[in-house]
C-alpha positions in Angstrom: -68.2 100.0 100.4 -69.5 103.6 99.2 -66.6 103.9 97.0 -67.2 101.0 95.1 -70.9 102.3 94.5 -69.2 105.4 93.6 -66.9 103.5 90.9 -69.5 101.4 89.7 -71.8 104.3 88.9 -68.7 106.1 87.6 -68.1 103.3 85.0 -71.8 103.2 84.0 -71.9 106.7 83.6 -69.1 106.7 81.3 -70.2 103.8 79.4 -73.3 105.1 78.5 -71.6 108.3 76.9 -70.0 106.0 74.7 -71.3 104.8 71.3 -71.8 101.1 71.2 -69.6 99.4 68.4 -71.1 98.5 64.9 -73.8 101.3 65.4 -74.5 103.4 62.5 -73.4 106.9 62.4 -77.0 108.1 60.7 -80.6 107.6 61.2 -82.5 104.9 59.6 -85.4 106.1 57.3 -87.9 105.2 60.1 -87.7 105.7 63.8 -85.6 102.9 65.3 -84.3 101.5 62.0 -80.9 101.2 60.3 -80.1 103.3 57.3 -78.6 102.0 54.0 -74.9 102.5 54.0 -73.8 104.1 50.8 -70.6 104.3 49.0 -69.7 106.1 46.1 -66.6 105.6 43.6 -65.9 106.9 40.0 -65.2 104.2 37.5 -61.8 104.4 36.9 -58.8 101.9 35.2 -56.7 102.3 38.1 -56.7 102.5 41.8 -53.9 104.8 42.7 -54.2 108.5 42.1 -51.1 110.6 41.0 -49.9 112.1 42.6 -51.0 110.4 45.8 -53.8 111.8 48.0 -54.6 111.7 51.7 -57.6 109.0 52.7 -59.9 111.8 53.2 -59.7 113.1 49.6 -59.1 110.0 48.1 -61.5 108.9 45.3 -61.1 105.1 45.8 -61.8 105.1 49.6 -65.1 105.5 50.9 -66.0 105.7 54.6 -67.8 103.0 56.5 -70.5 104.8 58.5 -70.3 102.5 61.5 -69.1 103.5 65.0 -66.4 101.2 66.6 -62.6 100.7 66.8 -62.2 96.8 67.0 -64.5 96.0 64.7 -64.8 93.2 61.9 -66.2 94.0 58.2 -67.5 91.5 55.8 -69.7 91.4 53.0 -72.0 89.3 51.6 -72.8 89.9 47.8 -76.6 89.4 46.5 -77.8 86.6 44.4 -78.0 89.3 41.4 -75.0 90.9 41.7 -73.2 91.3 38.7 -69.5 90.9 40.3 -68.0 89.8 43.3 -67.8 92.8 45.7 -64.8 91.2 47.5 -63.4 91.0 44.3 -63.3 94.9 43.7 -63.3 96.1 47.3 -61.7 95.8 50.8 -62.3 97.5 54.4 -59.5 99.2 55.8 -59.0 101.4 58.3 -57.2 104.7 58.6 -57.2 107.8 60.5 -59.3 106.3 63.3 -62.3 105.9 60.7 -63.3 102.5 58.6 -63.3 102.8 55.0 -64.5 100.7 51.8 -61.3 100.7 49.5 -61.2 100.2 45.8 -58.9 97.8 45.1 -59.6 96.6 41.7 -60.3 99.0 38.1 -63.8 98.9 37.4 -65.7 99.7 34.0 -69.3 101.3 34.8 -70.3 101.3 31.1 -70.3 97.9 29.9 -70.0 96.9 26.6 -73.0 98.0 24.7 -74.6 101.4 24.8 -78.0 99.7 26.6 -77.7 100.0 30.0 -78.4 96.4 30.9 -74.9 95.7 30.8 -74.0 98.8 32.8 -72.7 98.3 36.5 -74.1 101.6 38.0 -74.6 100.2 41.6 -73.9 97.2 43.5 -76.1 96.0 46.4 -75.0 93.4 49.2 -75.2 92.8 52.8 -72.6 94.4 54.9 -71.8 92.3 58.5 -70.3 94.4 61.4 -69.0 92.4 64.2 -67.7 93.3 67.4 -66.9 91.4 70.9 -70.3 92.9 72.1 -72.3 93.4 69.0 -73.2 92.0 65.8 -75.2 94.2 63.3 -76.2 93.6 59.7 -76.8 96.3 57.1 -77.9 96.6 53.8 -75.6 98.5 51.6 -75.3 100.1 48.1 -71.7 100.9 45.9 -72.8 103.5 43.7 -70.6 103.5 40.5 -70.0 107.1 39.1 -69.7 107.5 35.4 -67.0 109.5 34.1 -66.2 110.5 30.4 -64.1 107.6 29.1 -65.7 106.5 26.1 -66.3 108.5 22.7 -69.5 108.5 21.0 -69.7 106.1 17.9 -71.9 106.9 14.8 -74.4 103.5 14.4 -72.4 101.8 11.2 -69.0 103.3 11.9 -67.0 106.0 9.9 -68.1 104.3 6.4 -68.9 106.6 3.9 -73.0 106.6 4.0 -75.1 107.0 1.0 -78.4 108.6 0.2 -80.3 109.3 -3.4 -82.9 111.8 -3.2 -84.8 113.7 -6.4 -83.8 117.4 -6.8 -87.7 118.4 -6.4 -87.1 117.2 -2.9 -89.0 120.0 -0.6 -87.5 122.2 1.7 -87.1 120.9 5.5 -87.7 117.4 4.3 -85.5 114.9 6.4 -83.6 113.0 4.2 -81.3 110.9 6.5 -81.0 110.5 10.1 -77.5 110.4 11.9 -77.7 107.9 15.2 -74.7 107.9 17.6 -74.6 106.1 21.2 -72.2 106.7 23.6 -71.3 104.0 26.6 -71.3 106.7 29.1 -74.5 108.2 30.8 -76.2 110.9 32.1 -74.4 114.3 31.0 -72.1 112.4 29.3 -74.1 111.0 26.6 -76.0 114.2 25.9 -74.8 114.0 22.0 -74.6 117.0 19.8 -74.6 116.7 16.2 -72.5 119.2 13.9 -72.4 119.6 10.4 -68.9 120.2 9.5 -69.2 120.9 5.5 -70.3 124.7 4.5 -73.3 124.5 2.9 -76.7 126.1 2.4 -78.1 123.1 0.8 -78.6 121.4 3.7 -78.8 121.6 7.6 -78.4 119.4 10.7 -80.8 119.3 13.9 -77.8 119.4 16.5 -80.6 117.6 19.2 -81.5 114.8 16.5 -79.3 114.6 14.3 -81.7 114.7 11.4 -80.5 116.0 7.8 -82.7 118.1 6.2 -82.8 120.1 2.9 -82.3 123.9 3.4 -82.7 125.2 0.1 -84.1 124.1 -3.7 -81.9 121.9 -5.4 -81.2 121.8 -9.0 -79.7 118.5 -10.5 -79.3 120.6 -13.9 -77.0 123.2 -12.4 -75.0 120.8 -10.8 -71.5 120.3 -12.8 -70.3 117.9 -13.2 -70.6 116.0 -10.0 -74.3 115.0 -9.2 -73.8 114.7 -5.3 -72.9 116.6 -2.2 -70.6 115.0 0.1 -71.4 116.2 4.2 -69.0 115.7 7.1 -70.9 115.0 10.3 -69.6 115.1 13.9 -71.1 114.3 16.9 -69.9 115.4 20.4 -70.9 114.2 24.0 -71.4 116.3 26.9 -68.3 116.1 28.7 -68.0 117.3 31.3 -64.3 118.2 31.4 -63.0 116.9 28.3 -65.0 116.4 25.5 -65.0 113.4 22.9 -66.1 113.6 19.2 -66.8 111.0 16.4 -66.7 112.0 12.8 -68.9 110.0 9.7 -69.2 110.9 5.8 -72.6 111.3 4.0 -73.1 111.5 0.6 -75.8 112.9 -0.8 -76.7 111.6 -4.3 -79.2 113.9 -6.4 -81.5 112.4 -9.3 -83.5 114.3 -11.3 -87.2 115.6 -11.2 -89.6 116.7 -13.7 -89.4 120.3 -12.4 -88.2 122.1 -16.1 -90.1 123.0 -18.7 -89.0 122.9 -22.4 -86.7 125.5 -23.6 -86.4 126.6 -27.1 -82.8 126.7 -28.5 -81.7 129.3 -31.1 -78.3 131.4 -31.6 -78.0 134.7 -30.2 -81.3 134.4 -28.0 -81.7 136.3 -24.7 -80.6 133.5 -21.9 -81.4 133.4 -18.1 -79.4 130.8 -16.8 -78.3 129.3 -19.8 -81.7 128.7 -21.3 -83.2 130.9 -24.0 -86.0 133.2 -22.5 -88.9 134.8 -24.1 -88.5 133.6 -27.2 -89.5 134.9 -30.3 -89.2 134.7 -34.1 -90.8 136.7 -36.9 -91.8 135.5 -40.5 -93.5 137.3 -43.9 -97.2 138.3 -44.3 -97.6 136.3 -47.1 -98.8 132.7 -46.8 -98.9 129.9 -49.4 -101.0 126.4 -48.8 -99.2 123.7 -47.6 -96.0 125.4 -47.6 -93.5 125.8 -44.6 -93.2 129.1 -42.8 -89.6 130.6 -42.4 -89.1 131.8 -39.0 -86.0 134.6 -38.1 -84.6 134.7 -34.2 -85.4 137.8 -32.4 -82.7 139.2 -32.3 -81.5 138.1 -35.6 -77.8 137.8 -35.6 -77.4 135.8 -37.9 -79.4 137.2 -41.0 -81.1 134.0 -42.1 -83.8 132.0 -41.1 -83.7 128.9 -38.3 -85.0 125.8 -37.5 -87.5 125.9 -34.5 -86.1 123.5 -31.9 -86.9 122.7 -28.3 -85.6 120.2 -25.6 -86.5 119.0 -22.5 -84.5 120.9 -19.9 -84.8 117.6 -17.2 -81.7 115.9 -19.2 -81.9 113.0 -16.6 -85.4 112.2 -17.9 -85.9 113.7 -21.4 -89.8 113.7 -21.8 -90.9 113.4 -25.5 -92.2 117.4 -26.3 -94.8 118.0 -28.8 -95.6 121.3 -30.5 -99.3 123.0 -31.1 -100.6 126.9 -31.6 -102.1 127.7 -28.1 -103.5 131.1 -29.2 -102.8 133.7 -31.9 -103.7 137.5 -31.9 -106.4 138.8 -33.4 -108.2 135.1 -32.2 -109.3 132.8 -34.7 -106.2 132.5 -36.9 -105.3 129.0 -35.5 -107.2 127.1 -38.1 -104.9 128.4 -40.9 -101.9 126.5 -39.7 -100.8 123.2 -39.2 -97.8 122.1 -36.9 -95.8 118.9 -37.5 -93.4 117.7 -34.5 -90.2 115.8 -35.5 -87.1 114.6 -33.6 -83.4 114.4 -33.5 -82.1 112.9 -30.6 -83.1 114.6 -27.2 -83.9 117.6 -29.5 -87.6 118.3 -31.1 -88.3 120.5 -34.2 -91.4 122.4 -35.0 -92.3 123.1 -38.8 -95.3 125.3 -39.4 -97.4 125.0 -42.6 -100.1 127.4 -44.1 -103.4 125.9 -44.9 -104.4 128.7 -46.9 -103.3 131.3 -49.8 -103.6 134.9 -48.2 -101.8 137.8 -47.1 -101.9 138.0 -42.9 -102.2 141.5 -41.6 -99.0 143.3 -39.9 -98.3 142.7 -36.5 -100.3 139.3 -36.4 -98.9 136.8 -33.3 -98.8 133.4 -33.5 -98.1 131.5 -29.9 -96.4 127.9 -30.5 -96.4 126.0 -27.5 -93.8 123.1 -26.9 -95.5 120.7 -24.2 -93.8 118.0 -22.8 -95.5 114.2 -22.5 -95.5 113.9 -18.9 -97.8 114.1 -15.7 -96.6 117.7 -15.3 -97.5 118.9 -18.6 -94.9 121.5 -18.5 -94.4 123.8 -21.3 -93.1 126.8 -23.0 -94.8 129.6 -25.5 -92.7 131.2 -28.2 -94.3 134.0 -29.9 -93.8 134.3 -34.0 -94.8 137.8 -35.4 -96.2 138.0 -38.9 -94.3 141.5 -40.3 -93.5 143.0 -43.7 -89.9 142.9 -41.9 -89.2 139.6 -41.2 -85.8 139.7 -41.0 -84.6 142.8 -39.0 -82.7 142.3 -36.2 -84.6 145.1 -34.3 -88.6 144.1 -34.8 -90.1 146.7 -32.9 -88.9 150.4 -31.8 -90.3 152.4 -28.9 -92.5 155.5 -30.5 -94.7 157.8 -28.8 -97.1 156.8 -30.9 -100.5 156.1 -29.7 -101.0 152.2 -28.1 -97.5 151.6 -28.1 -95.9 151.4 -24.5 -93.8 154.1 -22.6 -91.6 151.4 -20.8 -89.4 148.9 -22.2 -90.2 145.1 -22.3 -87.9 142.4 -20.4 -86.3 141.6 -23.3 -85.5 143.3 -27.3 -88.7 143.7 -28.9 -91.2 142.6 -26.2 -93.7 144.7 -24.5 -93.8 145.1 -21.0 -96.6 143.6 -18.1 -98.3 146.8 -17.1 -98.6 146.5 -13.4 -100.9 148.7 -11.5 -101.6 148.8 -7.8 -104.5 150.6 -5.5 -105.6 150.3 -2.4 -108.9 148.4 -1.4 -111.5 150.9 -0.5 -115.2 151.2 0.4 -117.7 153.4 -1.3 -117.0 156.0 1.7 -113.2 156.0 1.1 -113.6 156.5 -3.0 -116.1 159.4 -2.5 -113.9 160.8 0.4 -111.0 161.0 -2.0 -113.4 162.3 -5.2 -114.5 165.1 -2.8 -110.9 166.1 -1.8 -109.3 165.6 -5.4 -107.1 163.1 -4.0 -105.7 160.4 -6.6 -105.1 157.9 -4.0 -107.2 155.4 -6.1 -105.3 156.5 -9.3 -102.8 154.1 -11.0 -101.0 155.2 -14.1 -101.5 153.3 -17.4 -97.8 153.5 -19.1 -99.6 153.7 -22.8 -98.7 156.6 -25.3 -101.6 158.6 -26.4 -104.1 160.5 -25.0 -107.3 158.6 -24.1 -109.4 161.3 -23.5 -108.9 162.8 -27.1 -109.8 159.4 -28.1 -106.1 158.7 -29.9 -106.9 155.0 -29.0 -109.6 152.9 -27.8 -109.2 150.0 -25.0 -110.9 146.6 -25.0 -110.1 144.1 -22.0 -110.2 140.1 -22.5 -110.2 138.2 -19.0 -111.7 135.5 -17.3 -112.9 136.2 -13.6 -113.3 139.8 -12.9 -114.3 142.7 -15.7 -111.6 145.3 -15.0 -113.9 148.1 -16.2 -116.3 147.3 -13.7 -114.2 148.8 -11.1 -112.0 150.7 -13.2 -112.5 153.7 -15.9 -109.8 155.3 -17.8 -109.2 158.7 -17.5 -106.5 161.5 -18.7 -105.3 164.3 -16.7 -102.5 166.6 -17.7 -101.8 164.1 -20.5 -101.3 161.1 -18.5 -103.2 158.1 -19.0 -104.7 156.7 -15.5 -107.0 153.8 -14.3 -109.0 155.4 -11.7 -111.1 153.0 -8.9 -114.8 153.9 -9.1 -116.3 150.9 -7.3 -115.7 149.9 -3.9 -113.4 146.6 -4.0 -112.3 144.1 -0.7 -109.2 142.1 -1.1 -110.3 140.3 2.0 -113.7 138.8 0.9 -116.5 138.6 3.6 -115.8 134.9 4.5 -112.7 132.9 4.5 -113.6 131.6 1.1 -110.7 132.6 -1.3 -112.8 132.5 -4.0 -114.1 135.9 -2.9 -110.9 137.8 -2.4 -110.2 139.9 -5.0 -106.3 140.7 -4.3 -105.9 141.1 -8.1 -107.1 141.5 -11.5 -105.6 140.1 -14.3 -106.6 140.8 -17.9 -105.3 141.3 -21.3 -105.9 144.9 -22.4 -106.3 145.9 -26.2 -105.3 148.9 -27.2 -106.3 149.9 -31.0 -105.1 153.2 -32.1 -107.9 155.9 -34.0 -104.7 156.0 -36.9 -105.9 152.8 -38.7 -102.2 152.4 -40.2 -101.1 151.4 -37.0 -101.2 148.1 -35.1 -103.4 147.2 -32.6 -101.1 146.2 -29.2 -102.1 143.6 -26.8 -100.7 144.2 -22.7 -101.1 142.0 -20.3 -102.3 144.0 -17.3 -102.1 143.0 -13.7 -103.9 145.5 -11.2 -102.8 144.8 -7.4 -105.3 145.4 -5.0 -103.4 146.4 -2.1 -104.2 145.2 1.4 -105.1 147.7 4.2 -105.5 146.9 8.1 -109.4 146.9 7.8 -110.0 143.7 9.7 -109.8 142.6 13.4 -108.2 139.0 14.0 -110.7 136.4 15.3 -110.1 133.0 17.4 -111.2 130.0 15.3 -111.4 127.7 18.1 -115.1 126.6 19.5 -114.1 125.0 22.6 -112.9 127.1 25.1 -112.5 124.4 27.9 -110.0 121.5 28.6 -109.1 119.3 31.4 -105.6 118.1 32.3 -104.4 116.2 34.9 -102.3 117.5 37.8 -99.6 115.1 37.0 -99.0 116.8 33.1 -95.4 117.5 32.4 -93.8 121.0 32.4 -93.5 122.1 28.7 -96.5 119.8 27.8 -99.2 121.4 25.3 -102.5 121.3 26.6 -104.3 123.7 24.2 -103.7 125.1 20.5 -105.5 128.5 20.1 -106.2 129.3 16.3 -106.6 132.7 14.8 -106.9 134.2 11.5 -107.0 137.3 10.1 -108.9 138.3 6.3 -105.8 141.2 6.1 -102.5 139.7 4.1 -98.9 140.1 4.5 -97.9 141.9 7.5 -101.5 142.9 8.7 -102.1 139.2 8.9 -99.1 138.2 11.1 -100.6 137.0 14.4 -99.2 137.5 17.8 -100.5 135.4 20.6 -100.3 136.5 24.4 -101.5 135.7 27.7 -103.4 138.5 29.6 -103.9 136.3 32.7 -100.9 136.4 35.4 -99.4 133.9 37.9 -100.4 131.2 36.6 -98.7 127.7 35.6 -99.3 128.3 31.8 -97.7 130.3 29.2 -98.4 130.4 25.6 -96.1 130.2 22.2 -96.6 133.9 21.0 -96.3 132.2 17.4 -98.2 128.8 17.2 -100.6 129.8 20.1 -100.1 126.4 21.5 -100.7 126.8 25.6 -97.6 125.1 27.3 -97.3 124.1 30.9 -94.5 126.0 32.6 -94.6 124.9 36.4 -96.2 121.8 38.3 -99.7 121.5 39.1 -100.8 120.8 42.4 -104.5 119.6 42.5 -104.7 119.3 46.4 -103.1 122.6 46.8 -105.9 124.4 44.9 -108.6 124.6 47.6 -112.1 125.1 46.3 -111.4 126.1 42.5 -110.1 123.6 40.7 -109.4 125.4 37.4 -107.9 128.2 35.8 -109.4 131.0 33.7 -107.1 132.2 31.3 -107.7 135.3 28.6 -106.0 134.5 25.3 -105.1 137.9 23.3 -104.5 137.4 19.6 -103.0 140.9 17.7 -102.2 141.9 14.3 -98.9 143.5 12.8 -100.7 146.7 11.6 -99.8 148.8 9.6 -101.4 151.8 11.4 -103.8 150.8 13.8 -103.4 147.2 15.6 -106.3 145.2 15.8 -106.7 142.8 18.8 -109.3 139.8 20.1 -109.7 138.3 23.0 -111.2 134.7 24.3 -111.8 132.9 27.6 -110.1 129.5 28.0 -110.8 127.5 31.0 -108.6 124.9 32.5 -109.8 122.2 34.5 -107.4 120.4 36.7 -108.0 116.6 37.8 -106.8 114.8 40.4 -104.3 112.4 39.8 -102.6 109.6 41.6 -99.6 111.1 42.7 -99.8 111.0 46.4 -99.4 108.5 49.1 -101.8 107.2 51.5 -102.0 109.3 54.9 -102.3 108.0 58.1 -104.3 110.7 59.8 -104.5 111.5 63.9 -105.0 114.2 66.0 -101.4 115.9 67.0 -99.5 114.0 64.8 -96.6 115.6 63.2 -97.6 117.2 60.0 -96.1 118.2 56.8 -98.2 119.8 54.3 -101.6 118.7 56.0 -100.2 115.3 56.0 -98.9 113.0 59.2 -95.2 112.6 58.4 -93.5 109.8 60.5 -96.7 108.2 61.7 -96.1 106.4 65.1 -98.4 104.5 67.7 -97.6 102.7 71.0 -98.8 99.8 72.7 -99.2 97.6 75.7 -96.8 94.8 75.9 -99.5 92.6 77.2 -101.7 91.2 74.2 -104.7 88.7 74.1 -105.6 86.2 71.6 -108.0 87.9 69.5 -108.2 91.1 71.0 -107.8 94.2 68.8 -104.5 95.9 69.9 -105.2 99.2 71.6 -102.8 101.7 70.4 -101.8 105.4 71.5 -100.7 108.2 68.9 -97.0 109.5 69.3 -97.2 112.5 70.5 -100.4 111.9 72.6 -102.0 114.8 72.9 -105.7 112.8 72.9 -104.7 111.2 76.4 -106.4 108.0 75.4 -106.5 105.3 72.7 -107.3 105.8 68.8 -108.2 103.7 66.1 -105.7 103.4 63.5 -106.9 105.4 60.0 -105.7 106.5 56.6 -106.8 108.1 53.9 -105.7 108.0 50.4 -103.6 111.5 49.6 -105.3 112.1 46.3 -109.0 113.0 47.5 -110.8 113.1 44.5 -109.5 109.5 43.3 -110.1 108.2 47.0 -108.5 104.8 46.1 -109.7 101.6 48.2 -106.8 101.2 50.9 -105.8 97.9 52.7 -103.7 97.3 55.6 -101.3 95.0 56.1 -98.1 94.1 58.5 -95.1 94.6 56.2 -92.7 93.7 59.0 -92.0 93.3 62.7 -88.7 94.1 64.7 -87.5 91.4 65.7 -88.4 90.0 62.6 -90.2 86.8 61.8 -93.0 87.6 64.1 -96.0 88.6 61.6 -97.7 85.4 62.0 -98.7 86.1 65.1 -101.0 88.8 64.1 -103.4 89.8 61.5 -105.1 92.7 60.1 -108.4 93.8 59.0 -109.2 96.7 57.1 -112.7 98.6 57.8 -114.1 101.2 55.5 -115.3 103.8 57.1 -119.4 104.8 56.4 -118.6 108.3 56.1 -116.1 110.0 54.7 -113.2 108.2 52.7 -111.2 107.0 55.6 -110.1 103.3 56.4 -109.4 102.0 59.4 -107.1 99.2 60.6 -107.4 96.7 63.2 -104.8 94.9 64.6 -105.2 91.8 66.2 -103.1 89.3 68.2 -103.7 85.6 67.1 -102.2 84.4 70.4 -101.9 85.5 73.9 -98.3 87.2 74.0 -95.9 89.3 76.6 -94.4 91.4 74.0 -90.4 92.6 75.1 -89.9 96.0 75.3 -89.0 97.9 72.3 -91.1 95.6 69.9 -92.0 96.8 66.8 -94.6 96.1 64.1 -94.4 98.1 60.5 -98.3 98.5 59.3 -98.3 99.2 56.1 -101.5 101.3 54.1 -101.6 100.1 50.2 -103.9 101.6 48.1 -105.6 99.5 45.6 -104.4 100.9 42.6 -102.0 100.4 39.6 -99.6 102.3 41.0 -99.8 100.6 44.5 -98.8 103.6 46.6 -98.5 102.8 50.1 -97.3 104.3 53.5 -95.8 102.9 56.6 -96.7 103.4 60.4 -94.8 102.1 63.2 -96.4 100.8 66.0 -93.9 100.3 69.3 -94.5 98.3 72.2 -93.6 99.3 75.8 -94.3 99.7 79.1 -95.1 103.4 78.9 -98.0 102.9 76.2 -100.3 105.6 76.5 -98.2 108.3 78.3 -99.1 111.6 77.1 -96.8 114.2 75.7 -95.9 115.5 78.7 -95.4 112.3 80.6 -93.5 111.3 78.0 -91.1 114.2 78.4 -90.9 113.6 81.9 -89.9 109.9 81.9 -87.7 110.5 78.9 -85.7 113.1 81.2 -85.5 110.7 83.9 -84.3 107.9 81.5 -81.8 109.9 80.6 -80.6 111.1 83.9 -80.4 107.5 84.7 -78.6 103.9 83.3 -80.8 100.7 83.4 -78.6 97.7 83.5 -80.6 95.8 81.0 -79.0 98.4 78.6 -75.7 96.5 78.9 -74.9 93.2 78.0 -73.5 90.6 80.2 -69.8 91.0 79.2 -70.1 94.7 80.0 -71.5 94.1 83.5 -68.8 91.6 84.1 -66.3 94.1 82.8 -67.7 97.3 85.1 -67.8 94.8 88.4 -64.3 93.8 87.6 -62.8 96.9 87.2 -64.8 98.3 90.1 -63.1 95.5 92.4 -59.8 96.4 91.4 -60.4 100.2 91.7 -61.3 99.3 95.4 -58.5 96.9 96.1 -56.3 99.7 94.6 -58.1 102.1 97.0 -57.7 100.1 100.1 -54.2 99.6 99.4 -53.5 103.2 99.1 -55.5 104.0 102.1 -53.2 101.3 104.2 -49.8 102.5 102.7 -51.2 106.2 104.2 -52.1 104.5 107.5 -49.1 102.6 108.0 -46.9 105.4 106.8 -48.7 107.5 109.4 -48.7 105.1 112.4 -44.6 104.3 111.5 -44.1 108.5 111.6 -45.9 108.4 114.8 -43.8 105.7 116.6 -40.6 107.2 115.4 -41.6 110.4 116.9 -42.4 108.8 120.4 -38.8 107.3 120.6 -37.3 110.4 119.4 -39.3 112.3 122.7 -38.2 109.6 124.8 -34.6 109.6 124.0 -34.6 113.5 124.5 -36.2 112.6 127.8 
């Protein structure tokens, strides 16, 4: 009998060490819950890899993480499932495990680039059946994307056309290439490339935007007035990269961006156009007579017709001639100009309105102006001289007022460009005291101003040059010397106060009356020095952002100016404050988030103090300025509610996996008393929850999400009570009937915030006979239960099987004992007979 008991105990112990059939091999999301089974396959057009692979590494097999050898697996497809699971998959056993096998090719990508027809995952119910246990699992098949589709340009491979005017500004987007890819994830990250080698256009590799990279010129495009661009798009792989190609034809139309041009044989040409057009004529005028003009240089030794045309040949604006000015002034009224047309060319006829002989060197400036919104125009000079047909009407001379340098074209005067640094009174005085010529600039005119070989007058519009400068001669060289302070930058941001250069007409009159008066265009450039500190323009130095602001988001733009120009005005922004979740773009001043911000972890100070710095580029001393920016962080609804009780398993100061226990015996309309797990308070507690976003403090509502066994929710109700102090909410779970729950009954209690996001957290209430046990008691009970096996843990079939096996073992043991006893008795009898015989 004692042997039978021993056998029973032996089989019970062995059975307790064996995992039950249809039991999950992984844990569920909560204690005592079943996991969702997940299977993973690559999309494919075959189901047999070549060469064949073992099941463990075969991509068309995925393990079923459920125990048991003698089990039956079946599926029940969801009503919303796109395909029938059983048509594409079957369950097989191999190598001591159960597998889900792909038996039919499957395409994840669908027929369009829209994700709506993709088969990214399939949900279904897996039913596991064994002789002793049945279990139902939520299951999910994930279909992984492979790069099996090339990208496609929207519109296909046809030649796309776009027309733009030649005046289209650099940087203007003229075409948006767009492509799609049926593949997802990294495979659909498309990169655009401009295959055609050109400097006129660029293609954004990420957006596909084609934009103008260089000024366009309709007139220089011969013979074709279009560009052909070949674009490609490449996906992101991995492994094999797939591409597509399309063609874009950019048609260029003419714009009104060219001035009229004079045209005559032998003129000095720049880009095919007569530059600095100039004519000569005689000094003797006759009333109503047309003036004959000769080109400069005169390569044909005869008079010519004054001709002009619109360079915008695709537009062909009408042109009208007029006299814009004369030197000396006031001679305009002695002439009349008539305009005639011959096709695309316009002719000017100049008639004298007086009988007279003009002075040597009279200059008449003839304007050819187009009749358009832009009023583009070009001016030609007609010089009245005694030698009207000379091929070289001017020669360089060392005589007074003559230029020391050549003009841009034969017979023209140079533009006199002078330059001095901006200066204060102290700067000028210091230079004079030291004998420095820092504020001198050479005036490249022949003659000696100090010896009164010539006099100078200025014709100016804004700034009188002789207010700031005086003309001096040193060692036979003429200079313009700065005598009054000049501030290139002005005293404010008003550009009208800046004196960056002083343009004027300088009229040089020789003391020798036989020499002609000479007029020069003069530009005095006031050069910048780094004498100004940059300054911030921002008036608002505070900004508020939610904690959920994305990394890379711009939260503030610092703006600064420097009254200095050129290199001195190139400003660089930097952030002096370290160890903050922000960076600043050194060129634009944009303050960006560079890592995640968590309001709850910021303790008492919910803001950052940033010191922004601006620095100019010199030269010489680098000048800087700073400003303070305070970034306030606001709480956002990014945290779920949290159950709170003493002794819970805490993660980031929040109870993780909240759990309570309750007694099995419940009375109608009583609030269920619950005990925390682990129980470190030696008593029951109230169920409390708070919003994880403390400063938002959304209202929380409790409800029963589900029960195990299911379907018992209607036997309970939950009341939500707000704490009079603080932001806690309390759940009163009330039994609506008298009931004696079975051991292990579970209620899943949901605490949900009333917000747009409807965030929630779930706690479990486990009903057990040991409810309320302290941590130490629970450990002792757990230890005891682990060393003993309860009959209730086994099904009736298992108990019957144990009993039958025990009886058979006892019978077998009895037979062995009987055989041993029989053998011993027989041997003893044989020994006695032998002894009697010997006697």
